[in-house]
N, C-alpha and C positions, 0 to 999 in steps of 0.2 A: 508323659507323666499321667497320674491318675485323673487329673482334670481333663486332659486330652481324651482319655478313655471314655469318660462320661459324656463329653461333648460328642464324640463319635456315636455313642449309643443313642443320644437324644436326636441327632441328625438322622440316623437310620430309623428310629422310631417314627419320626415325622414323615418319612417316606413310606411308612407302612411295612417295615421289614418284619420278618419272622425271627425265629430263634437264632438262625445263622448270623444275621446282621446285628442282632442285639447283643451278641457276644462281644462286639466291637473288635478290639485288637488283641492279639496274643502276645505274650512276652517274647516268645520265640516262634517265628514262622519263617523258615529259610527263604531267602538269605537274611531276613531282618531280625534283629535282636533289639528289644525294647526294655532294657533293664530297669527303667525308672517308672514303669507303670504302677508299681506298688507305692509310689510316693506322691504326695500332693505337691503341686507347683510351689505353694508357700513353704513347704518343708525344704525343697531343693534350693529356693532362693535364700532361705534363712541359713542353710549350711554354707552356701557360697559366700554370703556376707560375713558369717562368723569366721570363716577362714581367709577372708579378704581375697577371694578368688575373683578376678574380673570376669565379667560376662557381658554379652550384648543382647539387646532385645530387637526383634524385628518390628520396624515401624508400621508395617502393614497390619499388625495385630490390633492397632487402634482404629482401623477403618471399619465402619459399620456397613461397608459395601459387601462384606463377606458373611455368609450364613454362619460360619463357625464363630466369628467374632460376636455376632448377635446372640448366638447360643450361650456364649460366656455370660452375657447379661442375664439370661434366663437362669443359668446356674447360680449366679449371685442371689437372685430372688428366691430360688428354691432353697438355698442354704439359709436364707433369712427365715423361711418357713420351718425348715427342718435342718438344724445345724450339722447333721452328719449325712446330708443328702449325697454328696459326692462319694464319700466312703461307702455308704450303703449301696448306691447304684453300681459302683465298681465291684463290690462284693457280688451283686446280682449278675454282673457280666461274667465274673469268675465261675459262679455256680452254673451259668448257662454254658460255659465251655465244656464242662463235664457232661452235661445233658446232650449237647451238640455232638460230642465225640461218640457217645453211646448210640444216638440215633443214626449217625453216619456209619458206624460199624454194622448196625442192624441192616441199614439200607444196602451196604456193599454185599453182605451175605445174601440178602433177598434178591438183589439184582442178579447175582450169579445164578440163582435158581430160576429166575423168570426170563432170562435173556439167553436162550440157546442161539446157535449160529443163525437160525432163520429169522430172528427178530423177537420182539417183546410178546410174551404170552399175555394178551390183554384180558382174557377171561380170569386168569389167576391174579393179575394185577388188580382187577376190580374187587377182589375179595380182601385186599389189604386195608389196614387202617388208613384213612386219608393222609395223615401226616407221613406215614412210611411210604405210601404210594407216591406222594409228591417228591420225596427224596430219591426214590428209585428212578423216577422219570428224569430228574435233574442229572443223576449219575449217567443214565442212558444218553441223554443229550450231550453231556460232556464227552462220553466215549466215542461219539460220532463227530466230534470236533466243534461242538457248540460250547466253547469255554468262555467267551467274552460276551457281555451284554445280555445274559440270560436272567431276566427279571421275573418277578411274580406273575405279571401278565402273560408272559410266555409259558411259564410252567402251568398256569391255569388253562391256557389254550391246549397244551399237550394233554392235560388231565381230561378236558372235555372230549378230545378226540378219542382217548382210550375208553372213556365211559360210554361213548356212542358206538364203540366197535362191536359188531356182531360176530366178527371172525375170531379165530384163536390167536392170531398173531398180527402184529403191526410192524 
């Protein structure tokens, strides 16, 4: 639900995520479908109660041992400050999805131009806008099998290698 969306966004913000992480979750990303991301938890519970539909709650949601549960307390405080915080933050995540899709499309096209069979054209890469260059490198890393655990620190290391390259290709 929408509250989960914003919790995810805040947790990723706390880790220093960029636009990709701040998008949080998508309604549909195969094989997962999250049809309730557009609804507040309170709206879902109210609908269940109005129709007398039984539901259960996970007792672990009460434990403050988990970062997500502590984040819920932060959300409550933010809602006290700004009563539409969750809805506004979820809208920001939705806007970010469109921007993320555009940047990824640009990066895929640029990657095709900069990655001949021989490797990355580091000189051409250095001329890219830094945001686009970072995405091209992430796509390159994924294309050679680095699909898990590629975090900002790793991307920054790849960027530093490319910026320091005096050769044409890496």
